[in-house]
mmCIF file of the N, C-alpha and C atoms, coordinates in Angstrom:
data_MODEL
# 
_entry.id   MODEL 
# 
loop_
_atom_site.group_PDB 
_atom_site.id 
_atom_site.type_symbol 
_atom_site.label_atom_id 
_atom_site.label_alt_id 
_atom_site.label_comp_id 
_atom_site.label_asym_id 
_atom_site.label_entity_id 
_atom_site.label_seq_id 
_atom_site.pdbx_PDB_ins_code 
_atom_site.Cartn_x 
_atom_site.Cartn_y 
_atom_site.Cartn_z 
_atom_site.occupancy 
_atom_site.B_iso_or_equiv 
_atom_site.pdbx_formal_charge 
_atom_site.auth_seq_id 
_atom_site.auth_comp_id 
_atom_site.auth_asym_id 
_atom_site.auth_atom_id 
_atom_site.pdbx_PDB_model_num 
ATOM 1   N N  . MET A 1 1  ? 1.718   35.090 16.583  1.00 0.00 ? 1  MET A N  1 
ATOM 2   C CA . MET A 1 1  ? 2.103   34.358 15.610  1.00 0.00 ? 1  MET A CA 1 
ATOM 3   C C  . MET A 1 1  ? 3.577   34.816 15.498  1.00 0.00 ? 1  MET A C  1 
ATOM 4   N N  . SER A 1 2  ? 4.322   34.146 14.947  1.00 0.00 ? 2  SER A N  1 
ATOM 5   C CA . SER A 1 2  ? 5.918   34.369 15.271  1.00 0.00 ? 2  SER A CA 1 
ATOM 6   C C  . SER A 1 2  ? 6.258   34.989 13.986  1.00 0.00 ? 2  SER A C  1 
ATOM 7   N N  . GLY A 1 3  ? 5.648   34.975 12.693  1.00 0.00 ? 3  GLY A N  1 
ATOM 8   C CA . GLY A 1 3  ? 5.850   35.566 11.586  1.00 0.00 ? 3  GLY A CA 1 
ATOM 9   C C  . GLY A 1 3  ? 7.267   35.100 10.819  1.00 0.00 ? 3  GLY A C  1 
ATOM 10  N N  . GLU A 1 4  ? 7.662   33.919 11.297  1.00 0.00 ? 4  GLU A N  1 
ATOM 11  C CA . GLU A 1 4  ? 8.909   33.530 10.815  1.00 0.00 ? 4  GLU A CA 1 
ATOM 12  C C  . GLU A 1 4  ? 8.509   32.298 9.941   1.00 0.00 ? 4  GLU A C  1 
ATOM 13  N N  . GLU A 1 5  ? 9.073   32.253 8.572   1.00 0.00 ? 5  GLU A N  1 
ATOM 14  C CA . GLU A 1 5  ? 8.733   31.431 7.721   1.00 0.00 ? 5  GLU A CA 1 
ATOM 15  C C  . GLU A 1 5  ? 9.944   30.507 7.381   1.00 0.00 ? 5  GLU A C  1 
ATOM 16  N N  . GLU A 1 6  ? 9.730   29.057 7.170   1.00 0.00 ? 6  GLU A N  1 
ATOM 17  C CA . GLU A 1 6  ? 10.910  28.459 6.832   1.00 0.00 ? 6  GLU A CA 1 
ATOM 18  C C  . GLU A 1 6  ? 10.468  27.297 5.935   1.00 0.00 ? 6  GLU A C  1 
ATOM 19  N N  . GLU A 1 7  ? 11.083  27.118 4.732   1.00 0.00 ? 7  GLU A N  1 
ATOM 20  C CA . GLU A 1 7  ? 10.909  26.063 3.743   1.00 0.00 ? 7  GLU A CA 1 
ATOM 21  C C  . GLU A 1 7  ? 11.090  24.726 4.467   1.00 0.00 ? 7  GLU A C  1 
ATOM 22  N N  . THR A 1 8  ? 10.259  23.824 4.085   1.00 0.00 ? 8  THR A N  1 
ATOM 23  C CA . THR A 1 8  ? 10.767  22.313 4.600   1.00 0.00 ? 8  THR A CA 1 
ATOM 24  C C  . THR A 1 8  ? 9.995   21.442 3.408   1.00 0.00 ? 8  THR A C  1 
ATOM 25  N N  . GLY A 1 9  ? 10.588  20.192 3.472   1.00 0.00 ? 9  GLY A N  1 
ATOM 26  C CA . GLY A 1 9  ? 10.155  19.122 2.521   1.00 0.00 ? 9  GLY A CA 1 
ATOM 27  C C  . GLY A 1 9  ? 8.671   18.925 2.940   1.00 0.00 ? 9  GLY A C  1 
ATOM 28  N N  . LEU A 1 10 ? 7.767   18.632 1.880   1.00 0.00 ? 10 LEU A N  1 
ATOM 29  C CA . LEU A 1 10 ? 6.327   18.252 2.206   1.00 0.00 ? 10 LEU A CA 1 
ATOM 30  C C  . LEU A 1 10 ? 5.972   16.839 2.338   1.00 0.00 ? 10 LEU A C  1 
ATOM 31  N N  . GLY A 1 11 ? 6.919   16.026 2.114   1.00 0.00 ? 11 GLY A N  1 
ATOM 32  C CA . GLY A 1 11 ? 6.799   14.290 2.079   1.00 0.00 ? 11 GLY A CA 1 
ATOM 33  C C  . GLY A 1 11 ? 6.208   13.840 3.172   1.00 0.00 ? 11 GLY A C  1 
ATOM 34  N N  . SER A 1 12 ? 6.571   14.082 4.353   1.00 0.00 ? 12 SER A N  1 
ATOM 35  C CA . SER A 1 12 ? 5.499   13.529 5.638   1.00 0.00 ? 12 SER A CA 1 
ATOM 36  C C  . SER A 1 12 ? 4.507   14.222 5.781   1.00 0.00 ? 12 SER A C  1 
ATOM 37  N N  . ALA A 1 13 ? 4.188   15.502 5.568   1.00 0.00 ? 13 ALA A N  1 
ATOM 38  C CA . ALA A 1 13 ? 2.909   16.139 5.451   1.00 0.00 ? 13 ALA A CA 1 
ATOM 39  C C  . ALA A 1 13 ? 1.868   15.554 4.510   1.00 0.00 ? 13 ALA A C  1 
ATOM 40  N N  . ILE A 1 14 ? 2.453   15.336 3.263   1.00 0.00 ? 14 ILE A N  1 
ATOM 41  C CA . ILE A 1 14 ? 1.670   14.999 2.297   1.00 0.00 ? 14 ILE A CA 1 
ATOM 42  C C  . ILE A 1 14 ? 1.270   13.393 2.774   1.00 0.00 ? 14 ILE A C  1 
ATOM 43  N N  . ASP A 1 15 ? 2.179   12.456 3.343   1.00 0.00 ? 15 ASP A N  1 
ATOM 44  C CA . ASP A 1 15 ? 1.825   11.235 3.696   1.00 0.00 ? 15 ASP A CA 1 
ATOM 45  C C  . ASP A 1 15 ? 1.069   11.195 4.587   1.00 0.00 ? 15 ASP A C  1 
ATOM 46  N N  . ALA A 1 16 ? 0.822   12.341 5.776   1.00 0.00 ? 16 ALA A N  1 
ATOM 47  C CA . ALA A 1 16 ? 0.162   12.269 6.718   1.00 0.00 ? 16 ALA A CA 1 
ATOM 48  C C  . ALA A 1 16 ? -1.282  12.497 6.463   1.00 0.00 ? 16 ALA A C  1 
ATOM 49  N N  . LEU A 1 17 ? -1.555  13.198 5.212   1.00 0.00 ? 17 LEU A N  1 
ATOM 50  C CA . LEU A 1 17 ? -3.073  13.458 4.814   1.00 0.00 ? 17 LEU A CA 1 
ATOM 51  C C  . LEU A 1 17 ? -3.490  12.459 4.006   1.00 0.00 ? 17 LEU A C  1 
ATOM 52  N N  . GLY A 1 18 ? -2.963  11.358 3.873   1.00 0.00 ? 18 GLY A N  1 
ATOM 53  C CA . GLY A 1 18 ? -3.250  10.201 3.139   1.00 0.00 ? 18 GLY A CA 1 
ATOM 54  C C  . GLY A 1 18 ? -3.268  10.130 1.726   1.00 0.00 ? 18 GLY A C  1 
ATOM 55  N N  . ILE A 1 19 ? -2.710  11.240 1.172   1.00 0.00 ? 19 ILE A N  1 
ATOM 56  C CA . ILE A 1 19 ? -2.453  11.397 -0.390  1.00 0.00 ? 19 ILE A CA 1 
ATOM 57  C C  . ILE A 1 19 ? -1.813  10.417 -0.866  1.00 0.00 ? 19 ILE A C  1 
ATOM 58  N N  . THR A 1 20 ? -2.114  9.715  -2.208  1.00 0.00 ? 20 THR A N  1 
ATOM 59  C CA . THR A 1 20 ? -1.491  8.632  -2.855  1.00 0.00 ? 20 THR A CA 1 
ATOM 60  C C  . THR A 1 20 ? -1.837  8.930  -4.264  1.00 0.00 ? 20 THR A C  1 
ATOM 61  N N  . ALA A 1 21 ? -1.113  8.211  -5.014  1.00 0.00 ? 21 ALA A N  1 
ATOM 62  C CA . ALA A 1 21 ? -1.384  8.097  -6.479  1.00 0.00 ? 21 ALA A CA 1 
ATOM 63  C C  . ALA A 1 21 ? -0.978  6.678  -7.096  1.00 0.00 ? 21 ALA A C  1 
ATOM 64  N N  . THR A 1 22 ? -1.824  6.597  -8.166  1.00 0.00 ? 22 THR A N  1 
ATOM 65  C CA . THR A 1 22 ? -1.494  5.060  -8.709  1.00 0.00 ? 22 THR A CA 1 
ATOM 66  C C  . THR A 1 22 ? -0.771  5.195  -9.943  1.00 0.00 ? 22 THR A C  1 
ATOM 67  N N  . LEU A 1 23 ? 0.399   4.436  -9.783  1.00 0.00 ? 23 LEU A N  1 
ATOM 68  C CA . LEU A 1 23 ? 1.441   4.442  -10.789 1.00 0.00 ? 23 LEU A CA 1 
ATOM 69  C C  . LEU A 1 23 ? 1.861   2.870  -11.347 1.00 0.00 ? 23 LEU A C  1 
ATOM 70  N N  . LYS A 1 24 ? 1.710   2.789  -12.397 1.00 0.00 ? 24 LYS A N  1 
ATOM 71  C CA . LYS A 1 24 ? 2.207   1.569  -13.237 1.00 0.00 ? 24 LYS A CA 1 
ATOM 72  C C  . LYS A 1 24 ? 3.576   1.107  -12.938 1.00 0.00 ? 24 LYS A C  1 
ATOM 73  N N  . ASP A 1 25 ? 3.898   -0.346 -13.049 1.00 0.00 ? 25 ASP A N  1 
ATOM 74  C CA . ASP A 1 25 ? 5.354   -0.384 -13.187 1.00 0.00 ? 25 ASP A CA 1 
ATOM 75  C C  . ASP A 1 25 ? 5.870   0.210  -14.227 1.00 0.00 ? 25 ASP A C  1 
ATOM 76  N N  . GLY A 1 26 ? 7.248   0.828  -13.812 1.00 0.00 ? 26 GLY A N  1 
ATOM 77  C CA . GLY A 1 26 ? 7.842   1.513  -14.844 1.00 0.00 ? 26 GLY A CA 1 
ATOM 78  C C  . GLY A 1 26 ? 7.590   2.898  -15.048 1.00 0.00 ? 26 GLY A C  1 
ATOM 79  N N  . GLU A 1 27 ? 6.615   3.566  -14.374 1.00 0.00 ? 27 GLU A N  1 
ATOM 80  C CA . GLU A 1 27 ? 6.079   4.991  -14.543 1.00 0.00 ? 27 GLU A CA 1 
ATOM 81  C C  . GLU A 1 27 ? 6.928   5.617  -13.419 1.00 0.00 ? 27 GLU A C  1 
ATOM 82  N N  . LEU A 1 28 ? 7.371   6.850  -13.743 1.00 0.00 ? 28 LEU A N  1 
ATOM 83  C CA . LEU A 1 28 ? 7.937   7.671  -12.911 1.00 0.00 ? 28 LEU A CA 1 
ATOM 84  C C  . LEU A 1 28 ? 7.340   8.999  -12.790 1.00 0.00 ? 28 LEU A C  1 
ATOM 85  N N  . VAL A 1 29 ? 7.310   9.630  -11.491 1.00 0.00 ? 29 VAL A N  1 
ATOM 86  C CA . VAL A 1 29 ? 6.940   11.068 -11.479 1.00 0.00 ? 29 VAL A CA 1 
ATOM 87  C C  . VAL A 1 29 ? 7.767   12.000 -11.878 1.00 0.00 ? 29 VAL A C  1 
ATOM 88  N N  . ALA A 1 30 ? 7.382   12.596 -12.899 1.00 0.00 ? 30 ALA A N  1 
ATOM 89  C CA . ALA A 1 30 ? 8.312   13.783 -13.493 1.00 0.00 ? 30 ALA A CA 1 
ATOM 90  C C  . ALA A 1 30 ? 8.182   14.980 -12.869 1.00 0.00 ? 30 ALA A C  1 
ATOM 91  N N  . ALA A 1 31 ? 7.311   15.649 -12.456 1.00 0.00 ? 31 ALA A N  1 
ATOM 92  C CA . ALA A 1 31 ? 6.796   16.684 -11.812 1.00 0.00 ? 31 ALA A CA 1 
ATOM 93  C C  . ALA A 1 31 ? 5.628   16.857 -11.057 1.00 0.00 ? 31 ALA A C  1 
ATOM 94  N N  . ALA A 1 32 ? 5.471   17.794 -10.030 1.00 0.00 ? 32 ALA A N  1 
ATOM 95  C CA . ALA A 1 32 ? 4.488   17.726 -9.222  1.00 0.00 ? 32 ALA A CA 1 
ATOM 96  C C  . ALA A 1 32 ? 4.170   19.311 -8.975  1.00 0.00 ? 32 ALA A C  1 
ATOM 97  N N  . ILE A 1 33 ? 2.768   19.516 -8.872  1.00 0.00 ? 33 ILE A N  1 
ATOM 98  C CA . ILE A 1 33 ? 2.361   20.897 -8.155  1.00 0.00 ? 33 ILE A CA 1 
ATOM 99  C C  . ILE A 1 33 ? 1.400   20.495 -6.849  1.00 0.00 ? 33 ILE A C  1 
ATOM 100 N N  . VAL A 1 34 ? 1.816   21.180 -5.712  1.00 0.00 ? 34 VAL A N  1 
ATOM 101 C CA . VAL A 1 34 ? 1.195   20.794 -4.527  1.00 0.00 ? 34 VAL A CA 1 
ATOM 102 C C  . VAL A 1 34 ? 0.461   22.293 -4.122  1.00 0.00 ? 34 VAL A C  1 
ATOM 103 N N  . LEU A 1 35 ? -0.733  22.206 -3.921  1.00 0.00 ? 35 LEU A N  1 
ATOM 104 C CA . LEU A 1 35 ? -1.708  23.167 -3.305  1.00 0.00 ? 35 LEU A CA 1 
ATOM 105 C C  . LEU A 1 35 ? -2.222  22.818 -2.137  1.00 0.00 ? 35 LEU A C  1 
ATOM 106 N N  . LEU A 1 36 ? -1.604  23.746 -0.989  1.00 0.00 ? 36 LEU A N  1 
ATOM 107 C CA . LEU A 1 36 ? -1.985  23.617 0.248   1.00 0.00 ? 36 LEU A CA 1 
ATOM 108 C C  . LEU A 1 36 ? -2.834  24.492 0.951   1.00 0.00 ? 36 LEU A C  1 
ATOM 109 N N  . LYS A 1 37 ? -3.700  23.804 1.695   1.00 0.00 ? 37 LYS A N  1 
ATOM 110 C CA . LYS A 1 37 ? -4.546  24.548 2.534   1.00 0.00 ? 37 LYS A CA 1 
ATOM 111 C C  . LYS A 1 37 ? -3.833  24.649 3.704   1.00 0.00 ? 37 LYS A C  1 
ATOM 112 N N  . VAL A 1 38 ? -3.399  25.762 4.431   1.00 0.00 ? 38 VAL A N  1 
ATOM 113 C CA . VAL A 1 38 ? -2.572  26.101 5.573   1.00 0.00 ? 38 VAL A CA 1 
ATOM 114 C C  . VAL A 1 38 ? -3.325  26.878 6.721   1.00 0.00 ? 38 VAL A C  1 
ATOM 115 N N  . ILE A 1 39 ? -3.583  26.131 7.896   1.00 0.00 ? 39 ILE A N  1 
ATOM 116 C CA . ILE A 1 39 ? -4.081  26.828 8.940   1.00 0.00 ? 39 ILE A CA 1 
ATOM 117 C C  . ILE A 1 39 ? -2.948  27.593 9.846   1.00 0.00 ? 39 ILE A C  1 
ATOM 118 N N  . GLU A 1 40 ? -3.160  28.922 9.987   1.00 0.00 ? 40 GLU A N  1 
ATOM 119 C CA . GLU A 1 40 ? -2.129  29.827 10.614  1.00 0.00 ? 40 GLU A CA 1 
ATOM 120 C C  . GLU A 1 40 ? -2.342  29.573 12.208  1.00 0.00 ? 40 GLU A C  1 
ATOM 121 N N  . GLU A 1 41 ? -1.649  29.755 12.926  1.00 0.00 ? 41 GLU A N  1 
ATOM 122 C CA . GLU A 1 41 ? -1.584  29.931 14.303  1.00 0.00 ? 41 GLU A CA 1 
ATOM 123 C C  . GLU A 1 41 ? -2.644  30.519 15.096  1.00 0.00 ? 41 GLU A C  1 
ATOM 124 N N  . ASP A 1 42 ? -3.341  31.607 14.372  1.00 0.00 ? 42 ASP A N  1 
ATOM 125 C CA . ASP A 1 42 ? -4.447  32.222 14.867  1.00 0.00 ? 42 ASP A CA 1 
ATOM 126 C C  . ASP A 1 42 ? -5.854  31.658 14.317  1.00 0.00 ? 42 ASP A C  1 
ATOM 127 N N  . GLY A 1 43 ? -5.667  30.481 13.524  1.00 0.00 ? 43 GLY A N  1 
ATOM 128 C CA . GLY A 1 43 ? -6.856  29.938 13.173  1.00 0.00 ? 43 GLY A CA 1 
ATOM 129 C C  . GLY A 1 43 ? -7.288  30.431 11.779  1.00 0.00 ? 43 GLY A C  1 
ATOM 130 N N  . SER A 1 44 ? -6.731  31.203 11.220  1.00 0.00 ? 44 SER A N  1 
ATOM 131 C CA . SER A 1 44 ? -6.988  31.816 9.958   1.00 0.00 ? 44 SER A CA 1 
ATOM 132 C C  . SER A 1 44 ? -6.228  30.769 8.829   1.00 0.00 ? 44 SER A C  1 
ATOM 133 N N  . THR A 1 45 ? -7.067  30.627 7.526   1.00 0.00 ? 45 THR A N  1 
ATOM 134 C CA . THR A 1 45 ? -6.300  29.803 6.739   1.00 0.00 ? 45 THR A CA 1 
ATOM 135 C C  . THR A 1 45 ? -5.866  30.667 5.413   1.00 0.00 ? 45 THR A C  1 
ATOM 136 N N  . ARG A 1 46 ? -5.013  30.230 4.711   1.00 0.00 ? 46 ARG A N  1 
ATOM 137 C CA . ARG A 1 46 ? -4.429  30.742 3.501   1.00 0.00 ? 46 ARG A CA 1 
ATOM 138 C C  . ARG A 1 46 ? -4.131  29.448 2.534   1.00 0.00 ? 46 ARG A C  1 
ATOM 139 N N  . LEU A 1 47 ? -3.946  29.884 1.352   1.00 0.00 ? 47 LEU A N  1 
ATOM 140 C CA . LEU A 1 47 ? -3.525  28.887 0.185   1.00 0.00 ? 47 LEU A CA 1 
ATOM 141 C C  . LEU A 1 47 ? -2.144  29.131 0.015   1.00 0.00 ? 47 LEU A C  1 
ATOM 142 N N  . SER A 1 48 ? -1.278  28.076 -0.309  1.00 0.00 ? 48 SER A N  1 
ATOM 143 C CA . SER A 1 48 ? 0.073   28.200 -0.661  1.00 0.00 ? 48 SER A CA 1 
ATOM 144 C C  . SER A 1 48 ? 0.364   27.062 -1.867  1.00 0.00 ? 48 SER A C  1 
ATOM 145 N N  . MET A 1 49 ? 1.154   27.299 -2.585  1.00 0.00 ? 49 MET A N  1 
ATOM 146 C CA . MET A 1 49 ? 1.288   26.558 -3.827  1.00 0.00 ? 49 MET A CA 1 
ATOM 147 C C  . MET A 1 49 ? 2.993   26.177 -3.758  1.00 0.00 ? 49 MET A C  1 
ATOM 148 N N  . SER A 1 50 ? 3.308   24.939 -4.266  1.00 0.00 ? 50 SER A N  1 
ATOM 149 C CA . SER A 1 50 ? 4.660   24.661 -4.171  1.00 0.00 ? 50 SER A CA 1 
ATOM 150 C C  . SER A 1 50 ? 4.796   23.727 -5.545  1.00 0.00 ? 50 SER A C  1 
ATOM 151 N N  . TYR A 1 51 ? 6.022   23.782 -6.292  1.00 0.00 ? 51 TYR A N  1 
ATOM 152 C CA . TYR A 1 51 ? 6.000   22.910 -7.432  1.00 0.00 ? 51 TYR A CA 1 
ATOM 153 C C  . TYR A 1 51 ? 7.416   22.414 -7.570  1.00 0.00 ? 51 TYR A C  1 
ATOM 154 N N  . SER A 1 52 ? 7.721   21.429 -8.522  1.00 0.00 ? 52 SER A N  1 
ATOM 155 C CA . SER A 1 52 ? 9.088   20.876 -8.441  1.00 0.00 ? 52 SER A CA 1 
ATOM 156 C C  . SER A 1 52 ? 9.831   21.852 -9.224  1.00 0.00 ? 52 SER A C  1 
ATOM 157 N N  . ASP A 1 53 ? 11.260  21.487 -8.956  1.00 0.00 ? 53 ASP A N  1 
ATOM 158 C CA . ASP A 1 53 ? 12.351  22.359 -9.744  1.00 0.00 ? 53 ASP A CA 1 
ATOM 159 C C  . ASP A 1 53 ? 12.166  22.154 -11.001 1.00 0.00 ? 53 ASP A C  1 
ATOM 160 N N  . GLY A 1 54 ? 12.571  23.156 -11.995 1.00 0.00 ? 54 GLY A N  1 
ATOM 161 C CA . GLY A 1 54 ? 12.617  22.975 -13.307 1.00 0.00 ? 54 GLY A CA 1 
ATOM 162 C C  . GLY A 1 54 ? 11.249  23.167 -13.975 1.00 0.00 ? 54 GLY A C  1 
ATOM 163 N N  . LEU A 1 55 ? 10.032  23.025 -13.333 1.00 0.00 ? 55 LEU A N  1 
ATOM 164 C CA . LEU A 1 55 ? 8.849   23.127 -13.884 1.00 0.00 ? 55 LEU A CA 1 
ATOM 165 C C  . LEU A 1 55 ? 8.523   24.534 -14.238 1.00 0.00 ? 55 LEU A C  1 
ATOM 166 N N  . GLY A 1 56 ? 8.445   24.883 -15.319 1.00 0.00 ? 56 GLY A N  1 
ATOM 167 C CA . GLY A 1 56 ? 8.274   26.066 -16.034 1.00 0.00 ? 56 GLY A CA 1 
ATOM 168 C C  . GLY A 1 56 ? 6.769   26.660 -15.834 1.00 0.00 ? 56 GLY A C  1 
ATOM 169 N N  . TRP A 1 57 ? 6.582   28.110 -15.835 1.00 0.00 ? 57 TRP A N  1 
ATOM 170 C CA . TRP A 1 57 ? 5.253   28.476 -15.750 1.00 0.00 ? 57 TRP A CA 1 
ATOM 171 C C  . TRP A 1 57 ? 4.208   28.064 -16.723 1.00 0.00 ? 57 TRP A C  1 
ATOM 172 N N  . ILE A 1 58 ? 4.528   27.975 -17.899 1.00 0.00 ? 58 ILE A N  1 
ATOM 173 C CA . ILE A 1 58 ? 3.589   27.351 -19.015 1.00 0.00 ? 58 ILE A CA 1 
ATOM 174 C C  . ILE A 1 58 ? 3.065   26.098 -18.844 1.00 0.00 ? 58 ILE A C  1 
ATOM 175 N N  . GLU A 1 59 ? 4.112   25.006 -18.230 1.00 0.00 ? 59 GLU A N  1 
ATOM 176 C CA . GLU A 1 59 ? 3.846   23.819 -17.853 1.00 0.00 ? 59 GLU A CA 1 
ATOM 177 C C  . GLU A 1 59 ? 3.022   23.734 -16.359 1.00 0.00 ? 59 GLU A C  1 
ATOM 178 N N  . ARG A 1 60 ? 3.300   24.649 -15.409 1.00 0.00 ? 60 ARG A N  1 
ATOM 179 C CA . ARG A 1 60 ? 2.332   24.523 -14.338 1.00 0.00 ? 60 ARG A CA 1 
ATOM 180 C C  . ARG A 1 60 ? 1.104   25.108 -14.811 1.00 0.00 ? 60 ARG A C  1 
ATOM 181 N N  . ALA A 1 61 ? 0.818   26.157 -15.431 1.00 0.00 ? 61 ALA A N  1 
ATOM 182 C CA . ALA A 1 61 ? -0.438  26.587 -15.982 1.00 0.00 ? 61 ALA A CA 1 
ATOM 183 C C  . ALA A 1 61 ? -1.093  25.415 -16.588 1.00 0.00 ? 61 ALA A C  1 
ATOM 184 N N  . GLY A 1 62 ? -0.663  24.718 -17.449 1.00 0.00 ? 62 GLY A N  1 
ATOM 185 C CA . GLY A 1 62 ? -1.050  23.576 -17.830 1.00 0.00 ? 62 GLY A CA 1 
ATOM 186 C C  . GLY A 1 62 ? -1.506  22.498 -17.097 1.00 0.00 ? 62 GLY A C  1 
ATOM 187 N N  . MET A 1 63 ? -0.633  22.028 -16.309 1.00 0.00 ? 63 MET A N  1 
ATOM 188 C CA . MET A 1 63 ? -1.127  21.128 -15.219 1.00 0.00 ? 63 MET A CA 1 
ATOM 189 C C  . MET A 1 63 ? -2.233  21.615 -14.428 1.00 0.00 ? 63 MET A C  1 
ATOM 190 N N  . LEU A 1 64 ? -2.302  22.874 -14.110 1.00 0.00 ? 64 LEU A N  1 
ATOM 191 C CA . LEU A 1 64 ? -3.416  23.454 -13.237 1.00 0.00 ? 64 LEU A CA 1 
ATOM 192 C C  . LEU A 1 64 ? -4.709  23.292 -13.792 1.00 0.00 ? 64 LEU A C  1 
ATOM 193 N N  . ARG A 1 65 ? -4.547  23.693 -15.430 1.00 0.00 ? 65 ARG A N  1 
ATOM 194 C CA . ARG A 1 65 ? -5.812  23.650 -16.014 1.00 0.00 ? 65 ARG A CA 1 
ATOM 195 C C  . ARG A 1 65 ? -6.259  22.390 -16.282 1.00 0.00 ? 65 ARG A C  1 
ATOM 196 N N  . VAL A 1 66 ? -5.387  21.317 -16.479 1.00 0.00 ? 66 VAL A N  1 
ATOM 197 C CA . VAL A 1 66 ? -5.786  19.814 -16.771 1.00 0.00 ? 66 VAL A CA 1 
ATOM 198 C C  . VAL A 1 66 ? -6.364  19.382 -15.456 1.00 0.00 ? 66 VAL A C  1 
ATOM 199 N N  . ALA A 1 67 ? -5.767  19.839 -14.233 1.00 0.00 ? 67 ALA A N  1 
ATOM 200 C CA . ALA A 1 67 ? -6.440  19.272 -13.029 1.00 0.00 ? 67 ALA A CA 1 
ATOM 201 C C  . ALA A 1 67 ? -7.843  19.808 -12.809 1.00 0.00 ? 67 ALA A C  1 
ATOM 202 N N  . GLU A 1 68 ? -7.977  21.081 -13.121 1.00 0.00 ? 68 GLU A N  1 
ATOM 203 C CA . GLU A 1 68 ? -9.411  21.662 -13.052 1.00 0.00 ? 68 GLU A CA 1 
ATOM 204 C C  . GLU A 1 68 ? -10.260 20.803 -14.012 1.00 0.00 ? 68 GLU A C  1 
ATOM 205 N N  . VAL A 1 69 ? -9.955  20.741 -15.049 1.00 0.00 ? 69 VAL A N  1 
ATOM 206 C CA . VAL A 1 69 ? -11.003 19.898 -15.941 1.00 0.00 ? 69 VAL A CA 1 
ATOM 207 C C  . VAL A 1 69 ? -11.414 18.668 -15.227 1.00 0.00 ? 69 VAL A C  1 
ATOM 208 N N  . MET A 1 70 ? -10.061 17.862 -14.951 1.00 0.00 ? 70 MET A N  1 
ATOM 209 C CA . MET A 1 70 ? -10.340 16.696 -14.422 1.00 0.00 ? 70 MET A CA 1 
ATOM 210 C C  . MET A 1 70 ? -11.162 16.692 -13.208 1.00 0.00 ? 70 MET A C  1 
ATOM 211 N N  . GLU A 1 71 ? -11.151 17.615 -12.252 1.00 0.00 ? 71 GLU A N  1 
ATOM 212 C CA . GLU A 1 71 ? -11.957 17.771 -11.032 1.00 0.00 ? 71 GLU A CA 1 
ATOM 213 C C  . GLU A 1 71 ? -13.574 18.041 -11.348 1.00 0.00 ? 71 GLU A C  1 
ATOM 214 N N  . SER A 1 72 ? -13.593 18.685 -12.645 1.00 0.00 ? 72 SER A N  1 
ATOM 215 C CA . SER A 1 72 ? -14.843 18.940 -13.019 1.00 0.00 ? 72 SER A CA 1 
ATOM 216 C C  . SER A 1 72 ? -15.735 17.887 -13.498 1.00 0.00 ? 72 SER A C  1 
ATOM 217 N N  . GLY A 1 73 ? -15.177 16.702 -13.931 1.00 0.00 ? 73 GLY A N  1 
ATOM 218 C CA . GLY A 1 73 ? -15.579 15.570 -14.337 1.00 0.00 ? 73 GLY A CA 1 
ATOM 219 C C  . GLY A 1 73 ? -16.179 15.681 -15.543 1.00 0.00 ? 73 GLY A C  1 
ATOM 220 N N  . THR A 1 74 ? -15.857 16.604 -16.497 1.00 0.00 ? 74 THR A N  1 
ATOM 221 C CA . THR A 1 74 ? -16.073 16.723 -17.872 1.00 0.00 ? 74 THR A CA 1 
ATOM 222 C C  . THR A 1 74 ? -15.746 15.848 -18.731 1.00 0.00 ? 74 THR A C  1 
ATOM 223 N N  . ALA A 1 75 ? -16.344 15.567 -19.737 1.00 0.00 ? 75 ALA A N  1 
ATOM 224 C CA . ALA A 1 75 ? -16.002 14.395 -20.857 1.00 0.00 ? 75 ALA A CA 1 
ATOM 225 C C  . ALA A 1 75 ? -14.511 14.799 -21.432 1.00 0.00 ? 75 ALA A C  1 
ATOM 226 N N  . GLU A 1 76 ? -14.075 15.999 -21.382 1.00 0.00 ? 76 GLU A N  1 
ATOM 227 C CA . GLU A 1 76 ? -12.714 16.451 -21.852 1.00 0.00 ? 76 GLU A CA 1 
ATOM 228 C C  . GLU A 1 76 ? -11.689 15.549 -20.996 1.00 0.00 ? 76 GLU A C  1 
ATOM 229 N N  . ALA A 1 77 ? -11.970 15.379 -19.572 1.00 0.00 ? 77 ALA A N  1 
ATOM 230 C CA . ALA A 1 77 ? -10.784 15.081 -18.793 1.00 0.00 ? 77 ALA A CA 1 
ATOM 231 C C  . ALA A 1 77 ? -11.037 13.460 -18.985 1.00 0.00 ? 77 ALA A C  1 
ATOM 232 N N  . ARG A 1 78 ? -11.942 12.861 -19.462 1.00 0.00 ? 78 ARG A N  1 
ATOM 233 C CA . ARG A 1 78 ? -11.873 11.200 -19.490 1.00 0.00 ? 78 ARG A CA 1 
ATOM 234 C C  . ARG A 1 78 ? -10.825 10.743 -20.370 1.00 0.00 ? 78 ARG A C  1 
ATOM 235 N N  . SER A 1 79 ? -10.362 9.794  -19.938 1.00 0.00 ? 79 SER A N  1 
ATOM 236 C CA . SER A 1 79 ? -9.238  9.060  -20.682 1.00 0.00 ? 79 SER A CA 1 
ATOM 237 C C  . SER A 1 79 ? -9.915  8.260  -21.950 1.00 0.00 ? 79 SER A C  1 
ATOM 238 N N  . PRO A 1 80 ? -9.306  8.090  -23.268 1.00 0.00 ? 80 PRO A N  1 
ATOM 239 C CA . PRO A 1 80 ? -9.865  7.494  -24.109 1.00 0.00 ? 80 PRO A CA 1 
ATOM 240 C C  . PRO A 1 80 ? -10.087 6.163  -23.829 1.00 0.00 ? 80 PRO A C  1 
ATOM 241 N N  . ASP A 1 81 ? -9.307  5.249  -22.983 1.00 0.00 ? 81 ASP A N  1 
ATOM 242 C CA . ASP A 1 81 ? -9.554  3.937  -22.667 1.00 0.00 ? 81 ASP A CA 1 
ATOM 243 C C  . ASP A 1 81 ? -10.611 3.762  -21.325 1.00 0.00 ? 81 ASP A C  1 
ATOM 244 N N  . SER A 1 82 ? -11.294 5.101  -21.141 1.00 0.00 ? 82 SER A N  1 
ATOM 245 C CA . SER A 1 82 ? -12.013 5.011  -19.945 1.00 0.00 ? 82 SER A CA 1 
ATOM 246 C C  . SER A 1 82 ? -13.216 4.088  -20.145 1.00 0.00 ? 82 SER A C  1 
ATOM 247 N N  . GLU A 1 83 ? -13.984 3.313  -19.237 1.00 0.00 ? 83 GLU A N  1 
ATOM 248 C CA . GLU A 1 83 ? -15.046 2.674  -19.354 1.00 0.00 ? 83 GLU A CA 1 
ATOM 249 C C  . GLU A 1 83 ? -16.358 3.537  -19.175 1.00 0.00 ? 83 GLU A C  1 
ATOM 250 N N  . GLU A 1 84 ? -16.264 4.594  -18.866 1.00 0.00 ? 84 GLU A N  1 
ATOM 251 C CA . GLU A 1 84 ? -17.438 5.519  -18.465 1.00 0.00 ? 84 GLU A CA 1 
ATOM 252 C C  . GLU A 1 84 ? -17.987 6.093  -19.801 1.00 0.00 ? 84 GLU A C  1 
# 
């Protein structure tokens, strides 16, 4: 392993993984947190996190908590206009 790290944009990597989002007309993405599972040259794995410029720690913590609740499928995460 070379040990060298280089920051790079994630657009093409995210696209290659088939990650999409549903946005309505007029909606804009204001911020993002990206959690990555990275496979090292030696085959080991690690987690890495990146986030948008200007996203403070409290917003990051809140977004991660909401994502956790949404992923767990609890009633808390359901939208009020959800048909479930």
